py3Dmol code that shows the C-alpha trace and the ligand (Angstrom):
import py3Dmol

protein = """\
ATOM      1  CA  MET A   1      62.642  -2.017  31.420  1.00  0.00           C
ATOM      2  CA  SER A   2      61.012  -4.904  33.324  1.00  0.00           C
ATOM      3  CA  GLU A   3      62.921  -8.215  33.531  1.00  0.00           C
ATOM      4  CA  TRP A   4      59.637  -9.977  32.780  1.00  0.00           C
ATOM      5  CA  LEU A   5      58.405 -10.570  29.242  1.00  0.00           C
ATOM      6  CA  LEU A   6      54.934 -11.476  30.474  1.00  0.00           C
ATOM      7  CA  GLU A   7      53.260 -10.540  33.764  1.00  0.00           C
ATOM      8  CA  VAL A   8      49.787 -11.942  34.400  1.00  0.00           C
ATOM      9  CA  GLU A   9      48.102 -10.617  37.524  1.00  0.00           C
ATOM     10  CA  ASP A  10      44.750 -11.769  38.905  1.00  0.00           C
ATOM     11  CA  LEU A  11      43.446 -12.620  35.418  1.00  0.00           C
ATOM     12  CA  LYS A  12      39.724 -13.331  35.285  1.00  0.00           C
ATOM     13  CA  THR A  13      37.642 -14.524  32.345  1.00  0.00           C
ATOM     14  CA  TYR A  14      33.968 -15.137  33.059  1.00  0.00           C
ATOM     15  CA  PHE A  15      31.321 -16.303  30.591  1.00  0.00           C
ATOM     16  CA  PRO A  16      27.674 -15.428  31.226  1.00  0.00           C
ATOM     17  CA  VAL A  17      25.248 -18.317  31.600  1.00  0.00           C
ATOM     18  CA  GLN A  18      21.969 -17.575  29.853  1.00  0.00           C
ATOM     19  CA  LYS A  19      18.667 -19.122  30.773  1.00  0.00           C
ATOM     20  CA  GLY A  20      15.163 -19.266  29.316  1.00  0.00           C
ATOM     21  CA  PHE A  21      13.639 -18.080  26.052  1.00  0.00           C
ATOM     22  CA  PHE A  22      14.871 -14.488  26.383  1.00  0.00           C
ATOM     23  CA  GLY A  23      18.406 -15.546  27.284  1.00  0.00           C
ATOM     24  CA  ARG A  24      18.325 -13.956  30.735  1.00  0.00           C
ATOM     25  CA  LYS A  25      21.709 -13.914  32.439  1.00  0.00           C
ATOM     26  CA  SER A  26      21.537 -16.334  35.349  1.00  0.00           C
ATOM     27  CA  GLY A  27      25.149 -16.408  36.465  1.00  0.00           C
ATOM     28  CA  TYR A  28      28.697 -16.820  35.261  1.00  0.00           C
ATOM     29  CA  ILE A  29      31.106 -19.608  34.456  1.00  0.00           C
ATOM     30  CA  LYS A  30      34.361 -18.500  36.012  1.00  0.00           C
ATOM     31  CA  ALA A  31      36.639 -20.172  33.457  1.00  0.00           C
ATOM     32  CA  VAL A  32      39.675 -18.252  34.710  1.00  0.00           C
ATOM     33  CA  ASP A  33      39.440 -16.859  38.206  1.00  0.00           C
ATOM     34  CA  GLY A  34      42.412 -14.962  39.569  1.00  0.00           C
ATOM     35  CA  VAL A  35      45.355 -16.475  37.680  1.00  0.00           C
ATOM     36  CA  SER A  36      48.798 -14.891  38.242  1.00  0.00           C
ATOM     37  CA  PHE A  37      52.274 -15.779  36.955  1.00  0.00           C
ATOM     38  CA  ARG A  38      55.319 -14.183  35.351  1.00  0.00           C
ATOM     39  CA  LEU A  39      57.624 -15.271  32.587  1.00  0.00           C
ATOM     40  CA  LYS A  40      61.126 -14.157  31.575  1.00  0.00           C
ATOM     41  CA  GLN A  41      62.524 -14.057  28.048  1.00  0.00           C
ATOM     42  CA  GLY A  42      63.781 -17.529  27.057  1.00  0.00           C
ATOM     43  CA  GLU A  43      61.813 -19.330  29.792  1.00  0.00           C
ATOM     44  CA  THR A  44      59.183 -21.996  29.308  1.00  0.00           C
ATOM     45  CA  LEU A  45      56.171 -22.075  31.548  1.00  0.00           C
ATOM     46  CA  GLY A  46      54.001 -25.179  31.598  1.00  0.00           C
ATOM     47  CA  ILE A  47      50.310 -24.850  32.470  1.00  0.00           C
ATOM     48  CA  VAL A  48      48.771 -28.150  33.456  1.00  0.00           C
ATOM     49  CA  GLY A  49      45.408 -29.364  34.680  1.00  0.00           C
ATOM     50  CA  GLU A  50      42.478 -31.567  33.736  1.00  0.00           C
ATOM     51  CA  SER A  51      40.211 -30.713  30.850  1.00  0.00           C
ATOM     52  CA  GLY A  52      37.959 -27.767  31.764  1.00  0.00           C
ATOM     53  CA  CYS A  53      40.334 -26.262  34.340  1.00  0.00           C
ATOM     54  CA  GLY A  54      40.692 -23.029  32.344  1.00  0.00           C
ATOM     55  CA  LYS A  55      44.214 -23.467  30.979  1.00  0.00           C
ATOM     56  CA  SER A  56      43.292 -22.924  27.307  1.00  0.00           C
ATOM     57  CA  THR A  57      41.068 -19.977  28.197  1.00  0.00           C
ATOM     58  CA  THR A  58      44.037 -18.511  30.098  1.00  0.00           C
ATOM     59  CA  GLY A  59      46.179 -18.769  26.937  1.00  0.00           C
ATOM     60  CA  ARG A  60      43.504 -17.218  24.759  1.00  0.00           C
ATOM     61  CA  SER A  61      42.817 -14.456  27.277  1.00  0.00           C
ATOM     62  CA  ILE A  62      46.522 -13.516  27.293  1.00  0.00           C
ATOM     63  CA  LEU A  63      46.384 -13.143  23.500  1.00  0.00           C
ATOM     64  CA  ARG A  64      43.020 -11.401  23.815  1.00  0.00           C
ATOM     65  CA  LEU A  65      41.407 -13.866  21.451  1.00  0.00           C
ATOM     66  CA  ILE A  66      38.918 -13.843  24.338  1.00  0.00           C
ATOM     67  CA  ASN A  67      38.569 -10.566  26.204  1.00  0.00           C
ATOM     68  CA  PRO A  68      39.352 -11.034  29.903  1.00  0.00           C
ATOM     69  CA  THR A  69      36.795  -9.878  32.460  1.00  0.00           C
ATOM     70  CA  GLY A  70      39.398  -8.472  34.826  1.00  0.00           C
ATOM     71  CA  GLY A  71      43.002  -8.437  35.947  1.00  0.00           C
ATOM     72  CA  SER A  72      46.160  -7.349  34.223  1.00  0.00           C
ATOM     73  CA  VAL A  73      48.347  -8.767  31.437  1.00  0.00           C
ATOM     74  CA  LYS A  74      51.590  -6.930  30.747  1.00  0.00           C
ATOM     75  CA  PHE A  75      53.633  -7.877  27.717  1.00  0.00           C
ATOM     76  CA  SER A  76      57.105  -6.281  27.592  1.00  0.00           C
ATOM     77  CA  GLY A  77      55.805  -3.821  30.171  1.00  0.00           C
ATOM     78  CA  THR A  78      52.724  -2.819  28.096  1.00  0.00           C
ATOM     79  CA  GLU A  79      49.312  -3.389  29.653  1.00  0.00           C
ATOM     80  CA  ILE A  80      47.372  -5.183  26.941  1.00  0.00           C
ATOM     81  CA  THR A  81      43.959  -5.793  28.496  1.00  0.00           C
ATOM     82  CA  SER A  82      42.936  -2.219  27.687  1.00  0.00           C
ATOM     83  CA  LEU A  83      44.819  -1.823  24.404  1.00  0.00           C
ATOM     84  CA  PRO A  84      42.668  -0.717  21.403  1.00  0.00           C
ATOM     85  CA  GLN A  85      42.082  -3.520  18.858  1.00  0.00           C
ATOM     86  CA  GLY A  86      44.385  -1.930  16.227  1.00  0.00           C
ATOM     87  CA  GLU A  87      47.281  -1.729  18.680  1.00  0.00           C
ATOM     88  CA  MET A  88      46.537  -5.241  19.894  1.00  0.00           C
ATOM     89  CA  ARG A  89      46.657  -6.624  16.338  1.00  0.00           C
ATOM     90  CA  LYS A  90      50.158  -5.185  15.914  1.00  0.00           C
ATOM     91  CA  LEU A  91      51.299  -6.632  19.211  1.00  0.00           C
ATOM     92  CA  ARG A  92      49.762 -10.023  18.464  1.00  0.00           C
ATOM     93  CA  GLY A  93      52.447 -10.534  15.794  1.00  0.00           C
ATOM     94  CA  ARG A  94      54.903 -10.855  18.672  1.00  0.00           C
ATOM     95  CA  MET A  95      52.762 -13.518  20.369  1.00  0.00           C
ATOM     96  CA  GLN A  96      51.794 -16.628  18.455  1.00  0.00           C
ATOM     97  CA  LEU A  97      49.473 -19.515  19.204  1.00  0.00           C
ATOM     98  CA  VAL A  98      50.135 -23.095  18.100  1.00  0.00           C
ATOM     99  CA  PHE A  99      46.769 -24.833  18.048  1.00  0.00           C
ATOM    100  CA  GLN A 100      45.729 -28.267  19.206  1.00  0.00           C
ATOM    101  CA  ASP A 101      44.143 -29.178  15.885  1.00  0.00           C
ATOM    102  CA  PRO A 102      46.511 -28.088  13.109  1.00  0.00           C
ATOM    103  CA  TYR A 103      44.026 -28.998  10.378  1.00  0.00           C
ATOM    104  CA  ALA A 104      41.313 -26.694  11.674  1.00  0.00           C
ATOM    105  CA  SER A 105      43.785 -23.824  12.008  1.00  0.00           C
ATOM    106  CA  LEU A 106      45.166 -24.002   8.440  1.00  0.00           C
ATOM    107  CA  ASN A 107      43.241 -22.564   5.506  1.00  0.00           C
ATOM    108  CA  PRO A 108      42.487 -25.628   3.309  1.00  0.00           C
ATOM    109  CA  ARG A 109      42.428 -23.467   0.150  1.00  0.00           C
ATOM    110  CA  MET A 110      45.953 -22.160   0.630  1.00  0.00           C
ATOM    111  CA  SER A 111      49.147 -24.037  -0.163  1.00  0.00           C
ATOM    112  CA  VAL A 112      51.742 -24.327   2.578  1.00  0.00           C
ATOM    113  CA  ALA A 113      53.886 -21.787   0.686  1.00  0.00           C
ATOM    114  CA  ALA A 114      50.964 -19.326   0.650  1.00  0.00           C
ATOM    115  CA  ILE A 115      50.227 -19.909   4.373  1.00  0.00           C
ATOM    116  CA  LEU A 116      53.846 -19.266   5.339  1.00  0.00           C
ATOM    117  CA  SER A 117      54.221 -16.318   2.896  1.00  0.00           C
ATOM    118  CA  GLU A 118      51.187 -14.676   4.444  1.00  0.00           C
ATOM    119  CA  ALA A 119      52.736 -15.026   7.912  1.00  0.00           C
ATOM    120  CA  LEU A 120      56.100 -13.728   6.653  1.00  0.00           C
ATOM    121  CA  SER A 121      54.418 -10.639   5.188  1.00  0.00           C
ATOM    122  CA  VAL A 122      53.207  -9.698   8.688  1.00  0.00           C
ATOM    123  CA  ARG A 123      56.844  -9.253   9.689  1.00  0.00           C
ATOM    124  CA  ASP A 124      58.203  -7.702   6.508  1.00  0.00           C
ATOM    125  CA  GLN A 125      55.874  -6.236   3.908  1.00  0.00           C
ATOM    126  CA  GLN A 126      58.751  -5.018   1.716  1.00  0.00           C
ATOM    127  CA  MET A 127      60.213  -8.480   1.062  1.00  0.00           C
ATOM    128  CA  ASN A 128      60.135  -9.465  -2.635  1.00  0.00           C
ATOM    129  CA  ARG A 129      58.668 -12.719  -3.970  1.00  0.00           C
ATOM    130  CA  ALA A 130      61.983 -14.503  -4.375  1.00  0.00           C
ATOM    131  CA  GLY A 131      63.118 -13.539  -0.878  1.00  0.00           C
ATOM    132  CA  ARG A 132      59.855 -14.710   0.593  1.00  0.00           C
ATOM    133  CA  ARG A 133      60.008 -18.022  -1.279  1.00  0.00           C
ATOM    134  CA  GLU A 134      63.536 -18.543   0.030  1.00  0.00           C
ATOM    135  CA  GLN A 135      62.348 -17.938   3.588  1.00  0.00           C
ATOM    136  CA  VAL A 136      59.429 -20.332   3.143  1.00  0.00           C
ATOM    137  CA  MET A 137      61.961 -23.011   2.178  1.00  0.00           C
ATOM    138  CA  ASP A 138      64.129 -22.178   5.203  1.00  0.00           C
ATOM    139  CA  LEU A 139      61.132 -22.375   7.537  1.00  0.00           C
ATOM    140  CA  MET A 140      60.088 -25.741   6.129  1.00  0.00           C
ATOM    141  CA  ARG A 141      63.606 -27.100   6.628  1.00  0.00           C
ATOM    142  CA  LEU A 142      63.687 -25.681  10.154  1.00  0.00           C
ATOM    143  CA  VAL A 143      60.618 -27.699  11.164  1.00  0.00           C
ATOM    144  CA  GLY A 144      61.690 -30.858   9.331  1.00  0.00           C
ATOM    145  CA  LEU A 145      59.458 -30.571   6.264  1.00  0.00           C
ATOM    146  CA  ASN A 146      60.568 -31.209   2.700  1.00  0.00           C
ATOM    147  CA  PRO A 147      60.708 -27.791   0.938  1.00  0.00           C
ATOM    148  CA  ASN A 148      59.849 -29.502  -2.358  1.00  0.00           C
ATOM    149  CA  GLN A 149      56.352 -29.946  -0.921  1.00  0.00           C
ATOM    150  CA  ALA A 150      55.775 -26.221  -0.415  1.00  0.00           C
ATOM    151  CA  ASP A 151      53.067 -26.028  -3.064  1.00  0.00           C
ATOM    152  CA  ARG A 152      50.980 -28.789  -1.554  1.00  0.00           C
ATOM    153  CA  PHE A 153      47.800 -28.136   0.410  1.00  0.00           C
ATOM    154  CA  PRO A 154      47.180 -28.997   4.096  1.00  0.00           C
ATOM    155  CA  HIS A 155      45.054 -32.072   3.287  1.00  0.00           C
ATOM    156  CA  GLU A 156      48.029 -33.594   1.440  1.00  0.00           C
ATOM    157  CA  PHE A 157      50.026 -33.752   4.681  1.00  0.00           C
ATOM    158  CA  SER A 158      49.754 -36.089   7.660  1.00  0.00           C
ATOM    159  CA  GLY A 159      48.609 -34.790  11.080  1.00  0.00           C
ATOM    160  CA  GLY A 160      52.188 -34.506  12.348  1.00  0.00           C
ATOM    161  CA  GLN A 161      53.312 -32.685   9.194  1.00  0.00           C
ATOM    162  CA  ARG A 162      50.379 -30.277   9.494  1.00  0.00           C
ATOM    163  CA  GLN A 163      51.423 -29.498  13.053  1.00  0.00           C
ATOM    164  CA  ARG A 164      54.924 -28.779  11.696  1.00  0.00           C
ATOM    165  CA  VAL A 165      53.321 -26.322   9.257  1.00  0.00           C
ATOM    166  CA  GLY A 166      51.484 -24.700  12.205  1.00  0.00           C
ATOM    167  CA  ILE A 167      54.770 -24.381  14.080  1.00  0.00           C
ATOM    168  CA  ALA A 168      56.535 -22.940  11.014  1.00  0.00           C
ATOM    169  CA  ARG A 169      53.733 -20.386  10.635  1.00  0.00           C
ATOM    170  CA  ALA A 170      54.136 -19.346  14.273  1.00  0.00           C
ATOM    171  CA  LEU A 171      57.908 -19.011  13.828  1.00  0.00           C
ATOM    172  CA  ALA A 172      57.573 -16.987  10.596  1.00  0.00           C
ATOM    173  CA  VAL A 173      56.857 -13.752  12.441  1.00  0.00           C
ATOM    174  CA  GLN A 174      59.817 -14.292  14.821  1.00  0.00           C
ATOM    175  CA  PRO A 175      57.565 -13.973  17.863  1.00  0.00           C
ATOM    176  CA  ASP A 176      58.758 -13.128  21.355  1.00  0.00           C
ATOM    177  CA  LEU A 177      56.271 -15.563  22.870  1.00  0.00           C
ATOM    178  CA  ILE A 178      54.689 -18.790  21.610  1.00  0.00           C
ATOM    179  CA  ILE A 179      51.678 -20.252  23.359  1.00  0.00           C
ATOM    180  CA  ALA A 180      51.352 -23.928  22.450  1.00  0.00           C
ATOM    181  CA  ASP A 181      47.892 -25.153  23.409  1.00  0.00           C
ATOM    182  CA  GLU A 182      47.840 -28.965  23.653  1.00  0.00           C
ATOM    183  CA  PRO A 183      50.008 -29.115  20.502  1.00  0.00           C
ATOM    184  CA  VAL A 184      50.281 -32.910  20.443  1.00  0.00           C
ATOM    185  CA  SER A 185      47.047 -34.168  21.954  1.00  0.00           C
ATOM    186  CA  ALA A 186      45.315 -34.533  18.562  1.00  0.00           C
ATOM    187  CA  LEU A 187      48.202 -36.611  17.162  1.00  0.00           C
ATOM    188  CA  ASP A 188      48.992 -40.342  17.243  1.00  0.00           C
ATOM    189  CA  VAL A 189      51.233 -41.324  20.150  1.00  0.00           C
ATOM    190  CA  SER A 190      54.090 -42.271  17.785  1.00  0.00           C
ATOM    191  CA  ILE A 191      53.969 -38.794  16.191  1.00  0.00           C
ATOM    192  CA  GLN A 192      53.623 -36.950  19.508  1.00  0.00           C
ATOM    193  CA  ALA A 193      57.243 -37.712  20.471  1.00  0.00           C
ATOM    194  CA  GLN A 194      58.506 -36.351  17.133  1.00  0.00           C
ATOM    195  CA  ILE A 195      56.648 -33.048  17.551  1.00  0.00           C
ATOM    196  CA  LEU A 196      57.743 -32.733  21.182  1.00  0.00           C
ATOM    197  CA  ASN A 197      61.354 -33.335  20.141  1.00  0.00           C
ATOM    198  CA  LEU A 198      61.002 -30.706  17.427  1.00  0.00           C
ATOM    199  CA  LEU A 199      59.586 -28.140  19.874  1.00  0.00           C
ATOM    200  CA  GLN A 200      62.332 -28.878  22.379  1.00  0.00           C
ATOM    201  CA  ASP A 201      64.999 -28.571  19.711  1.00  0.00           C
ATOM    202  CA  LEU A 202      63.564 -25.251  18.468  1.00  0.00           C
ATOM    203  CA  GLN A 203      63.269 -23.961  22.014  1.00  0.00           C
ATOM    204  CA  GLU A 204      66.957 -24.664  22.661  1.00  0.00           C
ATOM    205  CA  ARG A 205      68.254 -23.454  19.298  1.00  0.00           C
ATOM    206  CA  LEU A 206      66.192 -20.273  19.058  1.00  0.00           C
ATOM    207  CA  ARG A 207      65.894 -19.515  22.809  1.00  0.00           C
ATOM    208  CA  LEU A 208      62.132 -19.240  22.395  1.00  0.00           C
ATOM    209  CA  THR A 209      59.854 -18.147  25.204  1.00  0.00           C
ATOM    210  CA  PHE A 210      57.032 -20.652  25.526  1.00  0.00           C
ATOM    211  CA  ILE A 211      53.830 -21.203  27.396  1.00  0.00           C
ATOM    212  CA  PHE A 212      53.138 -24.881  27.021  1.00  0.00           C
ATOM    213  CA  ILE A 213      49.568 -25.874  27.873  1.00  0.00           C
ATOM    214  CA  SER A 214      48.734 -29.548  28.407  1.00  0.00           C
ATOM    215  CA  HIS A 215      46.530 -31.870  30.429  1.00  0.00           C
ATOM    216  CA  ASP A 216      49.517 -34.254  30.535  1.00  0.00           C
ATOM    217  CA  LEU A 217      52.121 -33.469  33.174  1.00  0.00           C
ATOM    218  CA  SER A 218      54.642 -35.874  31.617  1.00  0.00           C
ATOM    219  CA  VAL A 219      54.525 -33.784  28.422  1.00  0.00           C
ATOM    220  CA  VAL A 220      54.879 -30.471  30.269  1.00  0.00           C
ATOM    221  CA  LYS A 221      57.724 -31.899  32.376  1.00  0.00           C
ATOM    222  CA  HIS A 222      60.116 -32.165  29.431  1.00  0.00           C
ATOM    223  CA  PHE A 223      59.788 -28.525  28.451  1.00  0.00           C
ATOM    224  CA  SER A 224      59.136 -26.363  31.392  1.00  0.00           C
ATOM    225  CA  ASP A 225      61.367 -24.310  33.640  1.00  0.00           C
ATOM    226  CA  ARG A 226      58.356 -23.541  35.814  1.00  0.00           C
ATOM    227  CA  ILE A 227      54.957 -25.207  36.084  1.00  0.00           C
ATOM    228  CA  VAL A 228      51.569 -23.741  36.986  1.00  0.00           C
ATOM    229  CA  VAL A 229      48.994 -26.296  38.170  1.00  0.00           C
ATOM    230  CA  MET A 230      45.406 -25.177  37.586  1.00  0.00           C
ATOM    231  CA  TYR A 231      42.168 -26.532  38.977  1.00  0.00           C
ATOM    232  CA  LEU A 232      38.689 -25.208  38.177  1.00  0.00           C
ATOM    233  CA  GLY A 233      39.848 -21.821  36.887  1.00  0.00           C
ATOM    234  CA  GLY A 234      42.406 -21.089  39.604  1.00  0.00           C
ATOM    235  CA  VAL A 235      46.088 -21.687  40.271  1.00  0.00           C
ATOM    236  CA  VAL A 236      46.642 -24.237  43.050  1.00  0.00           C
ATOM    237  CA  GLU A 237      50.433 -24.472  42.857  1.00  0.00           C
ATOM    238  CA  THR A 238      53.331 -22.823  40.993  1.00  0.00           C
ATOM    239  CA  ALA A 239      56.930 -23.973  41.254  1.00  0.00           C
ATOM    240  CA  GLY A 240      60.123 -24.680  39.369  1.00  0.00           C
ATOM    241  CA  LYS A 241      59.982 -28.049  37.601  1.00  0.00           C
ATOM    242  CA  GLN A 242      62.427 -29.743  39.962  1.00  0.00           C
ATOM    243  CA  GLN A 243      60.718 -28.265  43.015  1.00  0.00           C
ATOM    244  CA  LEU A 244      57.307 -29.480  41.891  1.00  0.00           C
ATOM    245  CA  PHE A 245      58.405 -32.990  40.998  1.00  0.00           C
ATOM    246  CA  SER A 246      60.587 -33.501  44.053  1.00  0.00           C
ATOM    247  CA  LYS A 247      58.085 -32.071  46.520  1.00  0.00           C
ATOM    248  CA  PRO A 248      54.569 -31.317  45.339  1.00  0.00           C
ATOM    249  CA  TYR A 249      52.616 -29.702  48.181  1.00  0.00           C
ATOM    250  CA  HIS A 250      49.052 -29.454  46.900  1.00  0.00           C
ATOM    251  CA  PRO A 251      47.062 -32.714  47.083  1.00  0.00           C
ATOM    252  CA  TYR A 252      45.923 -32.198  43.482  1.00  0.00           C
ATOM    253  CA  SER A 253      49.515 -31.788  42.238  1.00  0.00           C
ATOM    254  CA  GLN A 254      50.487 -34.875  44.248  1.00  0.00           C
ATOM    255  CA  ALA A 255      47.766 -36.875  42.465  1.00  0.00           C
ATOM    256  CA  LEU A 256      48.817 -35.597  39.019  1.00  0.00           C
ATOM    257  CA  ILE A 257      52.485 -36.411  39.652  1.00  0.00           C
ATOM    258  CA  SER A 258      51.655 -39.865  40.998  1.00  0.00           C
ATOM    259  CA  ALA A 259      50.189 -40.667  37.561  1.00  0.00           C
ATOM    260  CA  VAL A 260      53.391 -39.745  35.669  1.00  0.00           C
ATOM    261  CA  PRO A 261      55.200 -42.964  34.689  1.00  0.00           C
ATOM    262  CA  ILE A 262      58.692 -43.492  36.141  1.00  0.00           C
ATOM    263  CA  LEU A 263      61.242 -44.864  33.688  1.00  0.00           C
ATOM    264  CA  ASN A 264      63.464 -46.420  36.366  1.00  0.00           C
ATOM    265  CA  PRO A 265      61.922 -49.877  37.166  1.00  0.00           C
ATOM    266  CA  LEU A 266      63.654 -49.901  40.581  1.00  0.00           C
ATOM    267  CA  LYS A 267      61.758 -46.833  41.716  1.00  0.00           C
ATOM    268  CA  LYS A 268      58.126 -47.052  42.684  1.00  0.00           C
ATOM    269  CA  ARG A 269      55.578 -44.320  43.269  1.00  0.00           C
ATOM    270  CA  GLU A 270      52.204 -44.884  44.848  1.00  0.00           C
ATOM    271  CA  ARG A 271      49.408 -43.866  42.500  1.00  0.00           C
ATOM    272  CA  ILE A 272      46.851 -41.488  44.034  1.00  0.00           C
ATOM    273  CA  VAL A 273      43.511 -42.008  42.324  1.00  0.00           C
ATOM    274  CA  LEU A 274      41.164 -39.052  42.638  1.00  0.00           C
ATOM    275  CA  SER A 275      37.514 -39.792  43.249  1.00  0.00           C
ATOM    276  CA  GLY A 276      34.778 -37.962  41.369  1.00  0.00           C
ATOM    277  CA  ASP A 277      35.027 -35.507  38.503  1.00  0.00           C
ATOM    278  CA  VAL A 278      35.950 -31.852  38.221  1.00  0.00           C
ATOM    279  CA  PRO A 279      32.882 -29.941  39.551  1.00  0.00           C
ATOM    280  CA  ASN A 280      30.641 -27.920  37.249  1.00  0.00           C
ATOM    281  CA  PRO A 281      32.373 -24.531  36.758  1.00  0.00           C
ATOM    282  CA  ALA A 282      28.939 -22.861  36.567  1.00  0.00           C
ATOM    283  CA  ASN A 283      28.343 -23.991  40.124  1.00  0.00           C
ATOM    284  CA  PRO A 284      31.746 -24.333  41.814  1.00  0.00           C
ATOM    285  CA  PRO A 285      31.964 -25.582  45.403  1.00  0.00           C
ATOM    286  CA  GLN A 286      32.436 -23.049  48.187  1.00  0.00           C
ATOM    287  CA  GLY A 287      35.776 -22.765  49.918  1.00  0.00           C
ATOM    288  CA  CYS A 288      38.567 -24.792  48.333  1.00  0.00           C
ATOM    289  CA  THR A 289      37.318 -25.827  44.894  1.00  0.00           C
ATOM    290  CA  PHE A 290      39.129 -29.155  45.307  1.00  0.00           C
ATOM    291  CA  HIS A 291      37.613 -30.080  48.687  1.00  0.00           C
ATOM    292  CA  GLN A 292      35.079 -32.621  47.355  1.00  0.00           C
ATOM    293  CA  ARG A 293      37.915 -34.746  45.953  1.00  0.00           C
ATOM    294  CA  CYS A 294      40.579 -34.125  48.576  1.00  0.00           C
ATOM    295  CA  MET A 295      41.525 -36.854  51.062  1.00  0.00           C
ATOM    296  CA  HIS A 296      42.891 -34.217  53.485  1.00  0.00           C
ATOM    297  CA  CYS A 297      39.742 -32.064  53.505  1.00  0.00           C
ATOM    298  CA  MET A 298      39.138 -30.200  56.807  1.00  0.00           C
ATOM    299  CA  ASP A 299      36.137 -28.155  57.939  1.00  0.00           C
ATOM    300  CA  ILE A 300      37.750 -24.859  56.953  1.00  0.00           C
ATOM    301  CA  CYS A 301      38.283 -26.175  53.404  1.00  0.00           C
ATOM    302  CA  LYS A 302      34.507 -26.306  52.846  1.00  0.00           C
ATOM    303  CA  THR A 303      33.941 -22.608  53.521  1.00  0.00           C
ATOM    304  CA  VAL A 304      37.165 -20.605  53.095  1.00  0.00           C
ATOM    305  CA  ARG A 305      39.006 -20.376  49.812  1.00  0.00           C
ATOM    306  CA  PRO A 306      42.751 -20.829  50.463  1.00  0.00           C
ATOM    307  CA  MET A 307      45.073 -18.079  49.250  1.00  0.00           C
ATOM    308  CA  LEU A 308      48.382 -18.720  47.501  1.00  0.00           C
ATOM    309  CA  VAL A 309      51.227 -18.698  50.038  1.00  0.00           C
ATOM    310  CA  GLU A 310      54.952 -19.119  49.463  1.00  0.00           C
ATOM    311  CA  VAL A 311      56.106 -22.396  51.037  1.00  0.00           C
ATOM    312  CA  GLU A 312      59.700 -22.008  49.860  1.00  0.00           C
ATOM    313  CA  PRO A 313      61.363 -19.468  47.564  1.00  0.00           C
ATOM    314  CA  GLY A 314      59.605 -19.490  44.174  1.00  0.00           C
ATOM    315  CA  HIS A 315      57.111 -22.176  45.263  1.00  0.00           C
ATOM    316  CA  VAL A 316      53.529 -21.081  46.011  1.00  0.00           C
ATOM    317  CA  VAL A 317      50.557 -23.235  47.037  1.00  0.00           C
ATOM    318  CA  ALA A 318      46.874 -22.576  47.715  1.00  0.00           C
ATOM    319  CA  CYS A 319      45.980 -25.059  50.450  1.00  0.00           C
ATOM    320  CA  HIS A 320      44.947 -24.731  54.116  1.00  0.00           C
ATOM    321  CA  LEU A 321      47.459 -27.430  55.050  1.00  0.00           C
ATOM    322  CA  TYR A 322      50.205 -24.832  54.632  1.00  0.00           C
ATOM    323  CA  SER A 323      48.587 -21.530  55.607  1.00  0.00           C
TER     324      SER A 323
END
"""
ligand_1 = """\
8
SF4
Fe 42.545 -30.305 50.424
Fe 41.798 -28.415 52.111
Fe 44.083 -28.202 50.835
Fe 41.803 -27.921 49.536
S 42.574 -26.593 51.137
S 43.545 -29.060 48.860
S 40.515 -29.398 50.567
S 43.533 -29.758 52.339
"""
view = py3Dmol.view(width=600, height=400)
view.addModel(protein, "pdb")
view.setStyle({"model": 0}, {"cartoon": {"style": "trace"}})
view.addModel(ligand_1, "xyz")
view.setStyle({"model": 1}, {"stick": {}})
view.zoomTo()
view.show()
């Protein structure tokens, strides 16, 4: 059996761009374009990048909530990109998504007890009512909710509490992998820390395997063993957390890290401010997709797309400065 729980190889997800009255296909948005990484049981992988870089589409493509255009995704050694829908539904119970907006992802007509019972029934259809109720209570306690509120509806909870319900629902099926897609970005800053602490606590206690997707590197930093930095649909750098923070190679990673606040007032880090915006993914620049914003841009960068190369063990970078 493979040592990897998840192996993503050259994943591509393209969306057709339609034009005119008859919706003629005029091109593609390459939302995910050749993403590769691997994840072991019990590890947490952070995926970070600006809005529109393809990180959420990567998460959804792994779960096949969006069908990938190409590449390979192996989960516990099983290739899932070509799995029939019925088989995929069964497998999806082992992979759960925690959404950015907990309110939109919870059925407003179902009580929290009903939402969690439904998830529990995916794992064990034989469980009786009393047993299921008991487990609902346990799940609510696990995520820091008052079990006496089990019969309340999502709108009766605050945003942070609703996210706790979303996390409890994901945990109900005892998944092998949880993909948390910007799980705190819709919450107030004061609540964000509480949810992050909860996720970290659960990760340590239950040895969960996580993919943690965020635009905020300081959020990803707390969780991740390894970090994938994405830009315009592609991976520009992958490294262990310490490696990336102590020596980021890619100019884009350097800019992201320079924006992470340092708690020690004696240490100073020069902020690198990027000029311009992320280019239109329907019309990406030739060569290195970052070249229009890069202060180290060379002639080759404008025409030749850099490949990922290993700069030190376990640390890969796509940049002509190192190839
Ligand atoms: Fe900058 Fe060139 Fe490296 Fe791209 S390949 S990040 S443009 S130096």
